[in-house]
N, C-alpha and C positions, 0 to 999 in steps of 0.2 A: 284384296285384299290386304294385311299391314304384316309389314319385316320388320324386327329388330337387328341392328347389328354391331355385335360387339367385339371390341379386341383391346389386349392387354397391354400394356407398355412400362415398363420402368418407372420408377418415383425418382426424379432428379433429384433428389438428394441419398437414394440407395447407391454407397459404397459397391456392395455387388451383383451381379444381377441376379434377379427373383430366382425362387426354386418352379420352374412352371410345370404343373401337371404336363401329360402328353396330349395333344391336339383331341386323342379320340378320350381322352381321360374330361377335358372342356367341355365335349359334347353331354356326354351322360351325367351332367351336371346339368348342362338346360334344358334333359331331358325334361325334369320331374313338373317346368311348366309351361312346356310342352311338345309335344309326342311329332314335330315337322320342326327339325333341326338338321342343320346342314354345311359346310363350310364351302365359302365359295372367298378364291383369294385367301387373303390374309387376315377375311371376318368368319365370327361367328354368326352363322344368319339364324335366325327365331323367325316363323309366320306362324302370328299367333293371334289371327283372327278367328278363329274359332272356340278360343277360351279364354281372350282376354277380359271378357266380363266377368271370369271365376274367381278374377285375381282384382277384379276396384274397378277396371277398366285399364287405359293406355300408361299414364302417368304413374299411375300407383302399383302397377306392371314393374313399371321403369326403377320404379323407389326398389320396389323387392330388389332386383337382379343386382343391382349398385349395392344396399345393406348385404347380400348375401354372396359378396365378394368370394369364391372359390380362391384369388390368393392374395391374398390379405398385404404379401409386401409387391402388390406391384398394382397402377394407375386405370379399369377398367373403365374405357371409353364407350358410349353407347348412341344411336342416333336410327331415325325412325321412318319411312316411308312405302307408300304406296305397294312398289315394288323394291323387291331384291334390289334391283344395281343402284335405283336411285337412292336406299339404304347404304348403300358400301360409298355412293359417291360424300354421301354427307357427312361419316366415318372419316374419310379419306379427309377432305377440308377440317374433320372437326383436329384431329390427328395434326395437319398442317399450324391447326390457331387462325384459321379463314375465315373470313363474315361466308356465310350461306347465299344463297342469289337471291330474288325477292319471284323470280319466275324459273319451275321448277315442274319437268325435267329439263327445258331447254336453255335455260339458266348457264345451265352445271361450266363449269369446266372440265373444257376438253380429256387433260389430263385423269380425269377420274375415270371415264370408263376406260377397265379394260382394254374392250376390244376397238378400240381406236389408236392403242399407246405404240404397238406399230408406225400406225401412218401419222404420228403428229406434224412430222417439221413438212410432209407430201400438204396435207390439212393444213397447214398455215400458209402455206403457201398460195393455195387457195383459197384464204381468206377464212379460213373455218376455224374458230376458237372456241365454239360450243358446241354442246348437244342439238340445241336448236338450229345450227347455222348448216351443222351435219346435215342433219335429216332434210332439211330444207334442199337439197343438192335435189335432180332426176336420179328417182330409184335404179333405173335401169343401170346409168351410166356409174353410180357410187358402187353397184354390186358386180360391173364389169370390171372395175378398177381396183376395190377392197377388199374382192371377193363377198363372199353373200355373212357372213359370221358379223361384220360390222350393223352390214342391215339388220338383220335377224335382232341383235342388245339391243338397237333403235326400238325396234320393233315391241321389244319387251319391256322395257322404261317406259313406254305408251302404253304400257297394255293390250297392243294389238293383238300379242302371238300369247300365249299361255307358258311358263316356266317351270319347266325340269329339273328336279334335282337327286341325289342320291343324301336318300333320308337318313342315316346316323339311328344305330337299335342299339337298345342295350345286352351285351349278348348270358347268357349262363355261369361262363366259369371265368373270371378273372385270371388273364395270362398276356402279358406285355413285355417287353426285349426293349433295351436299348443299348446304342452303342457309347462304349465312355467317348469321356472325351481325350483320355490318354489312355496307354495299358496302362493295365493296373498293377504295379509289381510285389504287392503286400494286400491280403486282406481286406485290410480294415481298409484302405484304400476305394472296394468299391462299396459303401459305404454313401459316400456325397452323391453317388448318382442311386443310387438302393432308397436314397429318399424322397423320389421325382418320382421314382413309380410307387412307393409310400402314399404319397400325396393321391394317385393318379386310384390305387385302392382302395381309400379311403374313401372315396367320391362314387366306386362302383359298388363298396358296399352299401352305401347311404341310399342310394338309389333301387338296390336290391332290396332292400333293409333284410340285412342279413347281419351278421356277424362272423366273424374270421377263428378255426378253432386250430390250421392246420395252413402253415404255408412253405411255399420252398421257392430258396434265391437258389437261381442257375447259373454257371459264367462257364461263357464259351476261351479254351485257352487258347494262345495265339501261336504256338508250337506243335507241330504234331510228333517231334521226338528231341528229346533231352541228354546228352550226353548218353547217344548210343543206347536208348529207354523209351521204348514209343509211348507215349500220351495219350491217356483217353480226349475225347471230343468236348468234351465237357466234366464240369466238377460241379457240385449245389450239398448245401444243408438243409435243413428243415428246422421249423422254428413249430412248437405246439405252445397251446394255451388252454387250459384248465376251465376256462367257460369264454362263452363267445366273445367277441371283441370288436366296439370301430376306436378303440383307444392307438390310433399309430406314435402318442409319444410311447406309451407300455409297448408296442410291436417296437419299434424300434429299439428300445433300451436290449429288447433282446434280442434283435440281430446284430446287435454294436457285439454283446457281448461274445454271442459263436463265433460271429470272425474276430471277434479277439484273438481267439483259439483255434484260428481256424489256417493252412497254410497249402499258399498257392503249389501247387505245379510245377507252372509254368503262367508267364504274363497274361493276363485276360485282357481281351477288346470288345464282347458284348458280356451284358448282363441280362436275367428274367425272374420273371417273380412271377408266380401265381400260384392260386389257391389252392388247396389238395379235400381241406374240407370247412364247410360254410353249416352256420346254424341259426335258421328262421332269429330274429332278434326283437327282443321284445321291450330294449328302450330299461333306460337307468329307476330305478325305483328309489325316491329320495324321502325323505319326512319333513313335517314342517317344522320339529325341534329341533332347533339349536346344536344341541349337543348330539343329536344322531347323525347330523351332519360333517364328520371333523377329517378334517385335509388328511393330507399323504394318500402314498401308497394301499392299494386294500391289500389283504391277508397273502389271496393265491400270486397275486402280480408279487409281492416282494419273494418267494418260495419260488415262483419262477425263476424270476432272474437270478437267487440264490442259486439253483438248484442246476443252472446254464453255465454259471461263473464257477462254480466249487464243486460240479459230476453231480450227478443225479441220484447216485448213491451215496452221497453228503450228506441230503438231505433228506429223511423221512417222515416216517409219520405210522403208526399203530395202527392192523388192521382185526379188526374181529378174526376169530377162527373156528368152523363147526368144531369143537370137540371140548369133552367135558372136562378132560384135564386139566386144572387150576397153569399150571406151568406151558398148555397147547393152546390155552380159550386167547392166546393174540400172538402176533407178529409184527415184525416190519416191513415194509417195501418201502423203495423209491417216493415220491413226494407226490410224483409227477406220471408217476405210473399205475394207468387205470386200474379200481380195485374190482378183479373178478372174484366171484363164488368160488366156492368149489367146484371141481369135475365130478361129471353128472357120476363118474363109479363110487369117487369118494362118499355125493350125496346121497347113493342108493344102500349103500352097507351103510350109512351111518344115519340111515332110517329101519333099517330090515333088523341091525344088530339085535341078537337076542338078551344082551343086556338091559337090566333096569336102571332109573336113577331115581331114586324117590330122598327127594330136594326137603327136607322141612319146610315149609309155609314162613317159617319164622326163622329160616338160619340166617347167620350173620358173618358173610365174609371180609376177613380183614382189607386191611386200607395198603398194607406191605407184604410182597410173596419176596421171597430165597428164592435168587437165581435156581438154584439150584436145591431140592430138600433134604434137611440134613438129617443123617441115621444120628437118631438117640440110646443115649446109654439105659440099661435097663439096671433095674433091682426090683430084683426079683420078677411081679407080673405086672413093674408099673414101671413106663416109660421117665424119663428125668430130663429137665436142659433148666439149672442152677436149682438144681432142686429135683426132689420130689413131684410129678406134676398131676394136680386134681384135675380130674374131665368131670364139665359145667355145663354141656352141650350134647349132642347126638345119642346112638352115631348118623352121620349123611351119608348114606349108602353108593358109591359109583363103581359102576361099572364097566369099561370101552377097553376103547385098542382091542378089538377081541381078534381084528385081521389082520392084526400082525404089524407093527412097525419094526423098523429094523435100527431104528435104532433103542430098540427097547429086546430088543435080541428074540423076536416075536413074539414073546407075553405081554398078554395082556392088562391091566393094572384096574388092580382091583381089592377099591382101598372104603374104610371104613373113619371119615373126618371126623375130629371134634374139636371144641371152644373147651381152651383146661386151662388153668393158673397154672402160674410157677411165682415159690416164692420170693425169686430176684426180677423175674421179667415181668413178670404181670399175667398180663391175657393171651396166649397165644392161641395158632391153628397147627392140630398138631393129623395128622392117620396113622394109622393100622393096616398093612399089607394082611390079605386075609390071605391062607395057605388053603390053596388046591391043589387034590391029587397030580391033576393031569399038569399043571403050569409050573411049579414048586415044589420044595423039597418038604413043604410041610413048615415051617422055619419062621416065625411074628415075627414082625420087623415094625419099628414106630419112627415118625420121622415128624423132623417140625418142616412145614410149610409157612408159616405169615403169624406176623404177630399185630395186635393192635397197639393203637397210640391211646 
């Protein structure tokens, strides 16, 4: 067997402590190199004997681990050994900047063995300062005086007893909680601790090869009752994205905008982050052309950030509607709202309607529509708009809305559309309401619907 021991220490010139992900998340990061990962005291242990050749050997694997440091603002220490205890002892010497003995494991200092730390004073009085000196003591007497744990640890170090560890596994759903360093009085104060959970989330997403679509941040209230009002045990907010993402900078901005608008009912003591929706991650597609790789936020990221900051109803996009009436072919919906098709009943009515739409193949629709059709004056039987209109193309017949919309008072739209020319306004788009004995009084009315540039 061959073991690698890893430990993270803050840089000496760092002004603040690094934002370390949770211990569980660091284990998830190591799982992409080997399936045998476990925590042993303060070190992350990787057993790589079965997979080291896949990474180009032991030295190349160590270089990859150092280059792929998941905590850039912390120094990662790494050592190797034939057993986990030897690798851990070397790591402790490395952290103390002490030289490694030539005779391993017999020459290792005794204070680097966890099982011997509580007996260091007594062993020193016996003249034992290294692993080898303790191992040379009679087995029976050593066990009776110091317990079976020390003797078993020495057997494991020399490879006489198999090692047993609780291996880390990658969960199917990300969910982690964290105790706040101090009670948070306002929602933005939660962001500092949430950054640590977001770092763990990024490691989980990369290990699972998935992208986040919806996240929930929940915080635990420290009070049960405030000013005579019972409080819920938790409060939460949800962050959603239009596309799956592993970009923590974007999620951090969205979460920060949400927290800036939130108000805590009471001080918070714990936070929890979990994924609600994730999708398989296909990776980013880039181009070899420099003009295609533009810097800055992508469009959907900007829309999501503005929707969170201004409100979802203030950022809207057009949505096509299944209706033949030009003024109803398009509606506006919030940009973050998933576009849904018409309800099944409405689709059935549209398919089964008795009306026919005889559109000309070469019909030209105007680029500009009026918000509401304008009723035209009549000069005898000719409609007028800045002068009498001359019909050029038409009719284009539309019969729809027979199911009776409330806005139309239950009457269908029965229209003949024409492209006409006005002496002053140029080309315009007009339509005539066709009379029907069942739905109208028989009066013929002309309307202006749009203009041509």
